[in-house]
DSSP file (Angstrom, degrees, kcal/mol; ACC not computed):
  #  RESIDUE AA STRUCTURE BP1 BP2  ACC     N-H-->O    O-->H-N    N-H-->O    O-->H-N    TCO  KAPPA ALPHA  PHI   PSI    X-CA   Y-CA   Z-CA
    1    1 A M              0   0    0      0, 0.0     2,-0.4     0, 0.0    16,-0.0   0.000 360.0 360.0 360.0 135.2   84.5    8.2  -34.4
    2    2 A E        -     0   0    0      2,-0.0    16,-1.4    16,-0.0     2,-0.6  -0.960 360.0-127.9-130.5 150.2   84.5    4.6  -35.0
    3    3 A L  E     -A   17   0A   0     -2,-0.4     2,-0.5    14,-0.2    14,-0.2  -0.845  25.8-170.2 -94.0 120.7   82.2    1.7  -34.1
    4    4 A K  E     -A   16   0A   0     12,-2.4    12,-2.7    -2,-0.6     2,-0.5  -0.954   3.0-164.7-118.6 132.9   84.0   -1.2  -32.4
    5    5 A I  E     -A   15   0A   0     -2,-0.5     2,-0.5    10,-0.2    10,-0.2  -0.960   3.2-171.5-119.4 128.5   82.2   -4.4  -31.7
    6    6 A T  E     -A   14   0A   0      8,-2.3     8,-2.8    -2,-0.5     2,-0.5  -0.981   3.3-167.5-119.5 127.4   83.6   -7.1  -29.3
    7    7 A I  E     -A   13   0A   0     -2,-0.5     6,-0.2     6,-0.2     2,-0.1  -0.969   7.8-161.4-116.0 123.4   81.9  -10.5  -29.1
    8    8 A T    >   -     0   0    0      4,-2.7     3,-0.8    -2,-0.5     4,-0.4  -0.409  34.9-101.7 -96.0 179.5   82.8  -12.8  -26.3
    9    9 A N  T 3  S+     0   0    0      1,-0.3    -1,-0.1     2,-0.1    -2,-0.0   0.389 113.2  69.6 -84.4   8.8   82.3  -16.6  -26.0
   10   10 A R  T 3  S-     0   0    0      2,-0.2    -1,-0.3     0, 0.0     3,-0.1  -0.038 119.0-101.3-107.7  29.5   79.2  -16.1  -23.7
   11   11 A L  S <  S+     0   0    0     -3,-0.8     2,-0.5     1,-0.2    16,-0.3   0.874  80.9 139.8  53.7  40.6   77.0  -14.7  -26.5
   12   12 A R        -     0   0    0     -4,-0.4    -4,-2.7    14,-0.1     2,-0.5  -0.963  35.0-166.5-117.5 124.0   77.7  -11.3  -25.1
   13   13 A A  E     -A    7   0A   0     -2,-0.5     2,-0.5    12,-0.4    12,-0.5  -0.938   0.5-165.5-111.6 129.0   78.2   -8.5  -27.5
   14   14 A V  E     -A    6   0A   0     -8,-2.8    -8,-2.3    -2,-0.5     2,-0.4  -0.957   5.8-157.4-116.8 128.7   79.6   -5.2  -26.3
   15   15 A F  E     -A    5   0A   0      8,-0.7     2,-0.5    -2,-0.5     8,-0.2  -0.869   4.3-165.7-107.3 133.2   79.4   -2.1  -28.5
   16   16 A Y  E     -A    4   0A   0    -12,-2.7   -12,-2.4    -2,-0.4     2,-0.7  -0.975   7.0-175.3-118.9 123.3   81.7    0.8  -28.1
   17   17 A W  E >> S-AB   3  21A   0      4,-0.8     4,-0.7    -2,-0.5     3,-0.7  -0.930  76.2 -30.7-111.6 106.6   81.0    4.1  -29.8
   18   18 A G  T 34 S-     0   0    0    -16,-1.4   -14,-0.1    -2,-0.7    -2,-0.0  -0.771 113.9 -49.8  82.8-130.9   83.9    6.3  -29.0
   19   19 A D  T 34 S+     0   0    0     -2,-0.5    -1,-0.2    -3,-0.0     3,-0.0   0.492 127.2  34.7-124.6  -3.8   85.3    5.4  -25.7
   20   20 A I  T <4 S+     0   0    0     -3,-0.7     2,-0.4     1,-0.0    -2,-0.1   0.593  83.0  97.3-132.1 -12.8   82.5    5.2  -23.1
   21   21 A M  B  <  +B   17   0A   0     -4,-0.7    -4,-0.8     2,-0.0     2,-0.3  -0.679  44.9 149.8 -88.2 129.8   79.3    3.9  -24.5
   22   22 A G        -     0   0    0     -2,-0.4     2,-0.3    -6,-0.2    -6,-0.1  -0.993  20.1-176.1-151.9 161.1   78.3    0.2  -24.2
   23   23 A M        -     0   0    0     -2,-0.3    -8,-0.7    -8,-0.2     2,-0.4  -0.985  22.1-126.4-151.7 157.4   75.5   -2.2  -23.9
   24   24 A D        -     0   0    0     -2,-0.3     2,-0.5   -10,-0.1   -10,-0.1  -0.833  15.9-155.3-104.2 143.1   75.0   -6.0  -23.4
   25   25 A I        -     0   0    0    -12,-0.5     2,-0.5    -2,-0.4   -12,-0.4  -0.980   8.9-159.2-119.4 125.4   72.8   -8.1  -25.8
   26   26 A T        -     0   0    0     -2,-0.5     2,-0.7   -14,-0.1   -14,-0.1  -0.895  16.1-130.9-107.3 131.5   71.3  -11.3  -24.4
   27   27 A D        +     0   0    0     -2,-0.5     3,-0.1   -16,-0.3    -2,-0.0  -0.759  35.1 162.7 -82.5 111.0   70.2  -14.2  -26.7
   28   28 A N     >  +     0   0    0     -2,-0.7     4,-2.1     1,-0.1     3,-0.3   0.087  37.8 115.5-107.5  16.7   66.6  -15.2  -25.5
   29   29 A S  H  > S+     0   0    0      1,-0.2     4,-2.3     2,-0.2     5,-0.2   0.822  71.5  53.3 -65.3 -31.3   65.8  -17.1  -28.7
   30   30 A A  H  > S+     0   0    0      2,-0.2     4,-2.1     1,-0.2    -1,-0.2   0.896 110.9  46.5 -69.0 -37.4   65.4  -20.5  -27.0
   31   31 A Q  H  > S+     0   0    0     -3,-0.3     4,-2.5     2,-0.2    -2,-0.2   0.888 113.2  49.7 -68.2 -36.2   62.9  -19.2  -24.5
   32   32 A I  H  X S+     0   0    0     -4,-2.1     4,-2.3     2,-0.2    -2,-0.2   0.904 110.8  48.8 -68.8 -41.5   61.0  -17.5  -27.2
   33   33 A K  H  X S+     0   0    0     -4,-2.3     4,-2.2     2,-0.2    -1,-0.2   0.895 112.7  49.3 -64.4 -40.3   60.9  -20.6  -29.3
   34   34 A N  H  X S+     0   0    0     -4,-2.1     4,-2.1     1,-0.2    -2,-0.2   0.920 111.5  47.8 -63.8 -42.7   59.7  -22.6  -26.3
   35   35 A Q  H  X S+     0   0    0     -4,-2.5     4,-2.5     1,-0.2    -2,-0.2   0.892 109.7  52.6 -67.1 -35.1   57.1  -20.2  -25.5
   36   36 A M  H  X S+     0   0    0     -4,-2.3     4,-2.6     2,-0.2     5,-0.2   0.919 108.9  51.5 -65.3 -42.6   55.9  -20.1  -29.2
   37   37 A K  H  X S+     0   0    0     -4,-2.2     4,-2.4     2,-0.2    -1,-0.2   0.929 109.8  49.0 -53.4 -48.3   55.6  -23.9  -29.2
   38   38 A Q  H  X S+     0   0    0     -4,-2.1     4,-2.1     1,-0.2    -2,-0.2   0.909 111.8  48.9 -64.6 -42.5   53.5  -23.8  -26.0
   39   39 A N  H  X S+     0   0    0     -4,-2.5     4,-2.6     2,-0.2    -1,-0.2   0.905 111.1  50.1 -65.3 -40.2   51.2  -21.1  -27.6
   40   40 A I  H  X S+     0   0    0     -4,-2.6     4,-2.5     2,-0.2    -2,-0.2   0.909 110.8  49.7 -66.4 -41.8   50.8  -23.2  -30.8
   41   41 A A  H  X S+     0   0    0     -4,-2.4     4,-1.8     2,-0.2    -2,-0.2   0.894 112.0  47.8 -60.9 -42.7   49.9  -26.3  -28.7
   42   42 A K  H  X S+     0   0    0     -4,-2.1     4,-1.9     2,-0.2    -2,-0.2   0.900 112.5  48.4 -65.4 -43.8   47.4  -24.3  -26.7
   43   43 A A  H  X S+     0   0    0     -4,-2.6     4,-2.3     2,-0.2    -2,-0.2   0.880 109.2  52.4 -66.3 -38.4   45.9  -22.8  -29.9
   44   44 A L  H  X S+     0   0    0     -4,-2.5     4,-2.6     2,-0.2    -1,-0.2   0.889 108.1  52.8 -63.5 -39.8   45.7  -26.3  -31.6
   45   45 A E  H  X S+     0   0    0     -4,-1.8     4,-2.2     2,-0.2    -2,-0.2   0.923 110.9  47.4 -59.2 -45.4   43.8  -27.6  -28.4
   46   46 A M  H  X S+     0   0    0     -4,-1.9     4,-2.3     2,-0.2    -2,-0.2   0.875 110.8  50.2 -60.6 -44.7   41.4  -24.7  -28.8
   47   47 A V  H  X S+     0   0    0     -4,-2.3     4,-2.8     2,-0.2     5,-0.2   0.911 110.0  51.5 -64.7 -43.8   40.8  -25.3  -32.5
   48   48 A G  H  X S+     0   0    0     -4,-2.6     4,-2.3     1,-0.2    -2,-0.2   0.932 111.5  45.9 -60.0 -46.1   40.2  -29.0  -31.8
   49   49 A L  H  X S+     0   0    0     -4,-2.2     4,-2.0     2,-0.2    -1,-0.2   0.925 114.4  48.8 -62.9 -43.3   37.6  -28.3  -29.1
   50   50 A K  H  X S+     0   0    0     -4,-2.3     4,-2.2     1,-0.2    -2,-0.2   0.940 113.0  46.7 -62.9 -50.1   35.8  -25.7  -31.3
   51   51 A N  H  X S+     0   0    0     -4,-2.8     4,-2.9     1,-0.2     5,-0.2   0.868 108.2  55.6 -65.8 -35.7   35.8  -28.0  -34.3
   52   52 A Q  H  X S+     0   0    0     -4,-2.3     4,-2.4    -5,-0.2    -1,-0.2   0.933 110.0  46.9 -55.9 -46.8   34.5  -30.8  -32.2
   53   53 A E  H  X S+     0   0    0     -4,-2.0     4,-2.2     2,-0.2    -2,-0.2   0.889 111.3  51.4 -61.1 -39.8   31.6  -28.6  -31.2
   54   54 A I  H  X S+     0   0    0     -4,-2.2     4,-2.7     2,-0.2    -2,-0.2   0.948 111.0  46.8 -65.0 -49.8   31.0  -27.5  -34.8
   55   55 A V  H  X S+     0   0    0     -4,-2.9     4,-2.3     1,-0.2    -2,-0.2   0.931 111.7  52.1 -58.6 -46.0   30.9  -31.2  -36.0
   56   56 A T  H  X S+     0   0    0     -4,-2.4     4,-2.0     1,-0.2    -1,-0.2   0.892 110.4  47.8 -56.5 -44.9   28.5  -32.1  -33.2
   57   57 A K  H  X S+     0   0    0     -4,-2.2     4,-2.9     2,-0.2    -1,-0.2   0.896 109.2  53.3 -66.4 -42.1   26.3  -29.2  -34.2
   58   58 A I  H  X S+     0   0    0     -4,-2.7     4,-2.3     2,-0.2    -2,-0.2   0.935 107.4  51.9 -55.7 -49.3   26.3  -30.2  -37.8
   59   59 A I  H  <>S+     0   0    0     -4,-2.3     5,-2.1     1,-0.2     4,-0.3   0.901 112.5  45.9 -55.9 -45.0   25.3  -33.7  -36.9
   60   60 A T  H ><5S+     0   0    0     -4,-2.0     3,-1.5     1,-0.2    -1,-0.2   0.933 111.8  50.0 -63.4 -43.6   22.4  -32.3  -35.0
   61   61 A D  H 3<5S+     0   0    0     -4,-2.9    -2,-0.2     1,-0.3    -1,-0.2   0.785 105.7  56.2 -66.5 -28.9   21.4  -29.9  -37.6
   62   62 A M  T 3<5S-     0   0    0     -4,-2.3    -1,-0.3    -5,-0.2    -2,-0.2   0.532 107.3-129.5 -75.1  -8.0   21.4  -32.7  -40.3
   63   63 A R  T < 5 +     0   0    0     -3,-1.5    -3,-0.2    -4,-0.3    -2,-0.1   0.885  63.3 141.6  51.1  44.6   18.9  -34.5  -38.0
   64   64 A A      < +     0   0    0     -5,-2.1     2,-0.6    -6,-0.2     4,-0.2  -0.006  32.0 115.6 -98.3  28.3   21.2  -37.5  -38.3
   65   65 A V        +     0   0    0     -5,-0.2    -5,-0.0     1,-0.2     0, 0.0  -0.868  18.5 144.3-105.8 125.0   20.6  -38.4  -34.7
   66   66 A D  S    S-     0   0    0     -2,-0.6    -1,-0.2     0, 0.0    -2,-0.0   0.647  90.8  -0.6-113.1 -68.4   18.8  -41.6  -33.7
   67   67 A T  S    S-     0   0    0      0, 0.0    -2,-0.1     0, 0.0     0, 0.0   0.649  91.8-120.4 -97.0 -20.8   20.5  -42.7  -30.5
   68   68 A G  S  > S+     0   0    0     -4,-0.2     4,-2.1     3,-0.0     5,-0.1   0.477  78.1 122.2  88.6   4.6   23.1  -39.9  -30.2
   69   69 A R  H  > S+     0   0    0      2,-0.2     4,-0.8     1,-0.2    22,-0.1   0.898  72.8  46.1 -68.5 -42.6   25.9  -42.4  -30.3
   70   70 A L  H >> S+     0   0    0      1,-0.2     3,-0.7     2,-0.2     4,-0.5   0.939 113.5  49.0 -64.7 -47.0   27.6  -40.8  -33.3
   71   71 A R  H >4 S+     0   0    0      1,-0.2     3,-1.1     2,-0.2    -2,-0.2   0.915 113.7  45.6 -59.7 -44.0   27.3  -37.3  -32.0
   72   72 A S  H 3< S+     0   0    0     -4,-2.1    -1,-0.2     1,-0.2    -2,-0.2   0.610 104.0  65.5 -78.3 -10.7   28.7  -38.2  -28.6
   73   73 A S  H << S+     0   0    0     -4,-0.8    17,-0.3    -3,-0.7    -1,-0.2   0.539  72.8 118.4 -89.4  -8.6   31.6  -40.2  -30.2
   74   74 A M    <<  +     0   0    0     -3,-1.1     2,-0.2    -4,-0.5    15,-0.2  -0.429  37.1 162.2 -66.4 131.3   33.2  -37.2  -31.8
   75   75 A T  E     -C   88   0B   0     13,-2.7    13,-2.3    -2,-0.2     2,-0.3  -0.789  25.6-142.6-135.3 175.1   36.6  -36.5  -30.6
   76   76 A Y  E     -C   87   0B   0     -2,-0.2     2,-0.4    11,-0.2    11,-0.2  -0.985   4.7-159.1-141.4 153.1   39.7  -34.6  -31.6
   77   77 A K  E     -C   86   0B   0      9,-2.3     9,-2.7    -2,-0.3     2,-0.5  -0.999  14.9-137.7-133.2 128.6   43.4  -35.3  -31.4
   78   78 A V  E     -C   85   0B   0     -2,-0.4     2,-0.8     7,-0.2     7,-0.2  -0.773   9.3-165.7 -89.7 126.1   46.2  -32.6  -31.5
   79   79 A D  E > > +C   84   0B   0      5,-3.1     5,-1.5    -2,-0.5     3,-0.8  -0.730  14.1 175.8-108.9  79.3   49.1  -33.6  -33.6
   80   80 A A  G > 5S+     0   0    0     -2,-0.8     3,-1.9     1,-0.2    -1,-0.2   0.852  70.8  58.5 -58.7 -41.8   51.5  -30.9  -32.4
   81   81 A P  G 3 5S+     0   0    0      0, 0.0    -1,-0.2     0, 0.0    -2,-0.0   0.835 116.9  36.5 -60.7 -29.3   54.7  -32.0  -34.3
   82   82 A N  G < 5S-     0   0    0     -3,-0.8    -2,-0.2     2,-0.2     3,-0.1   0.286 109.8-123.9-104.4  11.0   52.7  -31.5  -37.5
   83   83 A D  T < 5 +     0   0    0     -3,-1.9     2,-0.3     1,-0.2    -3,-0.2   0.915  69.6 117.9  46.3  57.0   50.7  -28.5  -36.3
   84   84 A R  E   < -C   79   0B   0     -5,-1.5    -5,-3.1     2,-0.0     2,-0.4  -0.971  54.6-143.0-145.9 163.1   47.3  -30.1  -37.0
   85   85 A V  E     -C   78   0B   0     -2,-0.3     2,-0.5    -7,-0.2    -7,-0.2  -0.988  10.8-154.6-126.2 135.2   44.1  -31.2  -35.4
   86   86 A I  E     -C   77   0B   0     -9,-2.7    -9,-2.3    -2,-0.4     2,-0.5  -0.954  11.3-172.6-114.2 123.2   42.2  -34.3  -36.4
   87   87 A V  E     +C   76   0B   0     -2,-0.5     2,-0.3   -11,-0.2   -11,-0.2  -0.943  34.0  90.0-114.2 131.1   38.5  -34.4  -35.6
   88   88 A G  E     -C   75   0B   0    -13,-2.3   -13,-2.7    -2,-0.5     2,-0.3  -0.976  57.4 -98.5 176.5-161.6   36.4  -37.5  -36.1
   89   89 A T        -     0   0    0     -2,-0.3   -15,-0.1   -15,-0.2   -19,-0.0  -0.959  14.0-136.8-146.7 159.6   35.1  -40.7  -34.8
   90   90 A A        +     0   0    0     -2,-0.3     2,-0.2   -17,-0.3   -16,-0.1   0.366  63.3 125.8-101.2   3.9   36.0  -44.4  -34.9
   91   91 A L    >   -     0   0    0      1,-0.1     3,-1.2   -21,-0.1    -2,-0.1  -0.447  59.9-139.2 -67.5 136.0   32.3  -45.5  -35.5
   92   92 A E  T 3  S+     0   0    0      1,-0.2     4,-0.3    -2,-0.2    -1,-0.1   0.803  98.6  50.0 -63.3 -33.4   32.0  -47.7  -38.7
   93   93 A Y  T 3> S+     0   0    0      1,-0.2     4,-1.6     2,-0.1     3,-0.4   0.458  81.2  96.5 -92.0   2.7   28.8  -46.1  -39.9
   94   94 A A  H <> S+     0   0    0     -3,-1.2     4,-2.6     1,-0.2     5,-0.2   0.891  81.0  53.6 -61.4 -41.7   30.0  -42.5  -39.6
   95   95 A P  H  > S+     0   0    0      0, 0.0     4,-2.3     0, 0.0    -1,-0.2   0.861 106.1  53.7 -62.0 -31.1   31.0  -42.2  -43.3
   96   96 A Y  H  >>S+     0   0    0     -3,-0.4     5,-2.1    -4,-0.3     4,-0.7   0.901 110.6  45.9 -70.5 -38.4   27.5  -43.4  -44.4
   97   97 A V  H  <5S+     0   0    0     -4,-1.6     3,-0.4     3,-0.2    -1,-0.2   0.901 113.1  50.7 -65.8 -42.4   25.9  -40.6  -42.3
   98   98 A H  H  <5S+     0   0    0     -4,-2.6    -2,-0.2     1,-0.2    -1,-0.2   0.903 114.2  42.4 -65.2 -39.8   28.3  -38.1  -43.6
   99   99 A E  H  <5S-     0   0    0     -4,-2.3    -1,-0.2    -5,-0.2    -2,-0.2   0.529 113.1-118.5 -87.5  -5.0   27.7  -39.0  -47.2
  100  100 A G  T  <5 +     0   0    0     -4,-0.7    -3,-0.2    -3,-0.4     2,-0.2   0.691  66.8 137.1  77.8  21.7   23.9  -39.3  -46.6
  101  101 A T      < -     0   0    0     -5,-2.1     2,-0.4    -6,-0.2    -1,-0.3  -0.560  54.0-119.2 -93.4 162.6   23.7  -42.9  -47.5
  102  102 A V              0   0    0     -2,-0.2    -5,-0.0     1,-0.1    -1,-0.0  -0.854 360.0 360.0-101.0 136.6   21.6  -45.6  -45.7
  103  103 A N              0   0    0     -2,-0.4    -1,-0.1   -10,-0.1    -6,-0.0   0.384 360.0 360.0 -93.2 360.0   23.5  -48.5  -44.2
């Protein structure tokens, strides 16, 4: 008994064991890769939202709230090509609150 493998130009491989057994193999790697990218993007979005909530809670727990402007300004941005999430604010006085200094 010999194993004979024939590969055609349509990414189709046919295996013959003896003279009657065969199967087709289909390459679904592109669809799998696309689905994985979508899943990663969705997970990054969830991580961003959760971390935004955590940072907002930390600000509240620190009692660093006067007007609530800093707390409500917290946002997140998903950087999908680099698989990361950035959580923060553009307010100028945020670093002073973070470091515990008075401006």
